[in-house]
N, C-alpha and C positions, 0 to 999 in steps of 0.2 A: 526332693532330693535328683530323682532321675528326670523327671523332667527339666532340671538346670541341667544336669549331665547331655542330656539328648539336646537342646538347645546349643548347648556349647559345641557339640559334635558337628550337629547340623550346619553349624557358622564354620567350625573349622573345616567340614567337606565342601565348602564355597570355596573356588580356587584362588579369585579375586582377595577376598579378603584374607585367606589365609597368607596370600605374600604381601598383603601390606600389614598382617601384624609380624611376620618374619621380618620386613624391610623396615617396619616402625622399630620393632624392639632394634635390630640394630642400627638403625639411626639415632635413636634415643642413646645408647651407648655411647657412639662415636660422635654424636653432638657432645654427648656429658663430658667426653674427654677433649672431643675441639675447645668446649667453652674453658674447660681448664687453663687452656693458652692465653685467654682475657685477662682472668685475675691472677694467674701468676705472671703475665708481663705488669699488671697493675700494682703490682708489687715490688716488681723489681725495679722498674723506670719510672721517672717521675712524670708528671700530668702532661707535659709538654712533649716528651719523649712519646709519652703513648699515645699522643695527639698525632704524631707523625705516625706510627704503626695503622693507628686505624684509618689514615687517609691514605696511607699505600695502599693497605687492603682493600679499601671501597674504592682504589683506582684500578686494583688487579681486578673486582668483579666487574669493572666495566671493559677491562681487557678479554673475561673469560666471556663476553658476552658470544664473542666470535665462535668460542669451542663450544660454547652450550647451543647454539645454535647449529654449526654443525654436527655434533654428537648428536641431537635431536634430530636432525633428518639422518643421523644412521640409525637411530631406533626406528625409523620409520619404516627406513628401505628394507632392514634386516625382516622385522617382523611382516611386511606386506609381500614381497619381492618372492616371487617363485622360484626363477632361476639362479640357482647356485652360484654359476660360475660368474654370471653380469652380475649379481649381488655382491662378491667378495671386488668385484673390478672396481667398482661403485664407491665401496667402503675404504678399498687402498686408496682411491683417486682425490676422495674428501679429504683424507688423512693428510695425503702429500699437500694436497692445498693449504690446510690449516699451517701444516710445519714451515713453508713459503713464506706465509702470512705472516707467522710468529715472529721468526725470524727477521724477516722486513721491518717489522715494528722495533724489535730491540736496537738494529740498525738505525733508524730514525730517532727513536726515543734515546740513544746513547749521544745522538748528537743535540737534542732539544731538550736534555735532561735539566741544564741550567736556569731554562724558562721554568720548567713546574718547580724547582727549588724557590725560585720567587716567588713564582703565583702563591703556594702554599707554605710558604714563610719555614723553608726549613733549614737545615744547618748546612747541611751536605746534598750532594747527588748521587753518593751509594746507595741509597736505600732503593733510590728507583730504578739504578741500574741491576742490582738484584733481583728486585722485582721484575724485569724482564728477560732476565734469564728464568726466573720461577715460570714466568708465561711460555718460554719455548719448553720447558723441560714435561710441563701441563699435557703438552698435544699429545704424545705416545699415551697414557694414563689415560688421559680421558675417551679417547676412542676406544681402549682396552673395556674400560669400565661400562661405555655405552652397548657395546657388545655382548657383554656379560647380560646386560637390563635388556638387551632384546630377546632375549633367550631367557628372561626370567627368571635369571640365576641371582636373586637379591642376595641370598645368603652369602653368596661369593664375593658379591659388590659391597656389603656392608663387612665383610672382613677387612676387605683392600683398603678400604675407607677409616676402619678401626685403625690398620698400620701405618695409613699416612698420619691420622690426628696423632697417632700416640708419639710417634718419630718427630711430630712439628712442635708437641710441649717440649719433649725431651731435648733435640737439638738446639730451637730457639731458647730455651732458658740456659743451657752450655754456653752460648754464644753473648747473649747477654751480660751475664754474669764472667764473662772472659774480658767484657770491656768493650764489645762490638755495638752495644747500644741499640738503637733500630736498624742499621744492617743486620747488625745478628739476629734480632728477632725475625725478619724476611729471608735472611740465609736460614733457619732452621725450616722453615716452609720449605727451601730448593731441595734441602737433603730429604724431607718428607716425602716429596714425590716422588723420589726415584725410589725411595722405599716401596712405597704403595704402587707403583710400576713395575717391581720384581713382579710381586703377587700375580695382580691382573693379568699381566702377559703371558704368565703359565698356564693359568687356566683358560684364558681367551685361546691361546694355540689350540688347546683341548677339545674346544669345542668348534675348531674351523677357521679361526681368524690368522689368516696368513699371507703373505707375497703371494700375487697370481706370477706362476713360473715366468709368462710373456712379457714381465716387465720389470722395470729396475727401479729403484729407487732415486736414482739421477738422471733418469728418462727424463725429456718433457711431459708436464701432467695432461693428460686427454681432458680437455674440458669439453668437448663435444659428449664425450662419458656422462658428463655429471650436467651437463645444459639442462635437462630436462627438471632438476632438482634445484635448478637457481631461483625459479619462484617461489618454491616451497621455504627454499632458504632465506630470501627476504621476509616470508610472510613468519617464519619463527623467529628472525632477527628482531622483529619489529615486537612481537609479542614478549621475547626475551628483555630483550630492552625495557621496554614498561616495566616489567617487574621488578626489575633490581635497578633501574633508576629510582622505582617509588622505595626499594629499600635502602638508599645508601645514599640520596641524594640531601637527604637533613647534615647528614657528616660533612660533605662537601661544603655545601651551603655555612654552617657554622664555622669551619677551618677557614675559612675564605674572609670572612665578614668578622669574625669577631677574634681576640687574642689568644694566642696559641694555649693558655692555661684553661682557659673557659671554654675552648673549643673542646681540650682533650675531657675536663671532666663530662661537658656534654658528649662527647663521644663513649664514654662508660657506661652513663646510663645508656645511650640508644643500642650499645651491645646488649646488654639485658631483657632490652622490649624485644629485639633480634630474635631472641631466642624461640618466641613462639613461633616466628616465620621457619625457623628452621629444624623445630619439631614436626611441626607439618611440611615441607615442603617435599618428604620422601613419598607421601599420597598420592602428590601430580604427577612424580616420577613413576611408579607402579602405573598410575593410569594411562599414560602414555602409551607404554606398547600393547597395555590389554584392550584399548578402544580399535578396532579395526572397521577398514573401510567397506568389505567384504558383509559387515556383520548385520543384520538387522538395528535399525533406528531405535527399537524399544530397549534393545537389550545394553546400545550404547549410552542411552538416556538412563538408565540403572544404576549403568556404572557410575557417570557422572554424582546421579543421587547419592548413592553410596559414599562416595568420595567427601560431599559437600558433608554429608552426615559426619564421617569421620574426623573432619579438620575442624569441624565445630565442636565435636566433643573432645579433642585434644586442646583446640585453642582458647576455649571457654572459660575454663577452668584456670587454664594460665593468666587468661585476661583478668579475672577474679581474684588470684593471689595478689597479682602486681598491683590492683586498685585498692586492696584492704592493706597490703603490707609493704607498701613501696620502700620505704627507707631499709627496712630489714633486709629485702631482697637485694638491693642494693649494695648494702653495706657487705653482708654476707658474701654475692659473688665480685664487689669490685672493689670493696674496701671504704674507708671513713674519708677518701679524701675525693669520693664522689657522691657525697651524701648534698652538697648544697643544692645538686638537680635533680634529687631524687624525685622531687614533685612533679617531674615531668613523666614518671615510670606509666602511669595510668594514663596517659594522652595515647603514648608513644605506643604501648600494650594493643589499644584498641586499634591505633593505626596499622598493626603487621596482624591483626587478626584478619581485617577490611582486606588488606592486603593477602594474604593466604586463600582467602576466599576467591579475588580475582586470580591468582595466579592457578587455582584448581580450572574456574569456568575457562582461562584463556589457554591452559595445556589441554583442556578436552577439543576445542575447536580448533587448535593446531594439530592434533591428530588425526582429526577427521578434513581438514585441507580447508575449512571453512573462511577461505580468503577474504569473504565480506566484512567479518571484524576488523578488517585491518585499517579502515578511518577509524574505529573507536579507539584502538590501539594508539594512534598517531595523536587522537585529540589526546588522551591518556598522557602521553609524555607533553606534548605542547603546552597543556595545561599546569600540568604539575611544576615544569619549568619555568612558568610564566608567574604562576600564584608564589613560588619561591622569591622570585624575581621582584614581584612587587611587595612580599610583607616578609621581612627577614628583621624588623627592628629588634626583634626580642627572640629568646629562645624558645619562648612560649607558642609565639607566631610560628615558627620552624616546626615545631611539633603539630600545632595544629593543620596546618599546610599539609601534612602525610594523612591524615585523618579527613579532610576535605577531600583529597587526592584518590586513596581508596575507595568512599563513599561515593563520587563521582563517578569512577570508572564502573562501580558496579551499576550505578544507575543508569549509565547510558548499556551497557549488555544487556539489563532486563528490557529496557525500551526497545532494543534492536531483536532481542528474542519476540517481546510481544509484535513487534510488526512483523517478524517473519512468520509468526503462527496465523495471524490475521489473512497473510498473503497465501499461506497454504489453503487456510479454510475456503478462502473466496474462490481461489483456483479447481478446490475441489468439488465446490457448488455449480462453478463455471461449466466444468467437466461434466458432472453428473447431469444438468440439466442441458447438456449438448446431446448427450446421450440417449435423454428420455426422446428429445425435438425428432431424432433419427428415426427413432425406433416407431412415432407416430406418422411419420413422413413415410416409411415401409406398408403401413398400415395402410 
């Protein structure tokens, strides 16, 4: 018993594992409340309307790639910059650029929303307009949450996310019951973003997040100030796009090539499988600020291995449950309407575990600014899109495409890692040989 207590104490004394435990516990609670959103709406809405909500949320994930990129850059800047004033200026300019792009997206999206309505077979353009408003409202919350994560205040981040998750379920349910259908479900997300922002803004300000005195919100952005981070931002964009695409492209493909009812039923099962990704994603978020450019390579690799171990420890049991009780899990979480395609849950859960592992590895190299993996990321994106375009005759094809894409991404990363290791060993050997030759020439 004493050995067990001593082991638990030693694990808790590890700052990295402790932060993972705190953020994971908070994220599980947040994920549970967040997940309630889907079965609640699945019971309040008919499958075709639920399919619309899932398609809009999948589209929102693509829009938030921009926010994810800029907030990951923010985390990296706050964690590695030494000059406090310069750090604040860079973060402020990044937020202003994000706000400008979000407002521009709102205006353009409002003009072309009717094309989206036709492409995804929606009944109205209103859900798309509300979605774009949610995107604009997400900017201030995203940056303050990133600032808290950069300072490794994961408890505060979890509380802010919990407020947003609870508000999303409450307001969305109320709006849907009021008869607003898919637009009401998305409107609940808008109200939740505002509620979460109020909490995160208060604590971020206490930690030092504020507008620099010499800059105004409505002044012209200083692109020169953030120019050194643009290359890194593009790198983060590619990595984030690859992971987000892998997680949500199946819903887009099903929504486009199948009738609304079938696509809605598939979206419900896909939602269940994505729980695995949502459970493990906090591990990558903790890894990002923990990996430092100035830290020894061995210490950074140790953090990566711990993160991969935690990902498998959390994700593998969930996959096993989905494989052994696919109908039970689908029925409990989504309802009987989604049982016709419950047989796809084992395949989709395996795909989500592979994508979760890829997410941790890509996040690690993003934190270290290893631009060399950009080609692998682009191959992953292109390969996934091409595979979905070629193979979409059945929903089983779409599900298996995710497995092939996730596995292919991991294989490419492993090959790249092996090549770089060989190159490192070769260079070290050549350097040692040159030193020996120099010593002999001196003798």
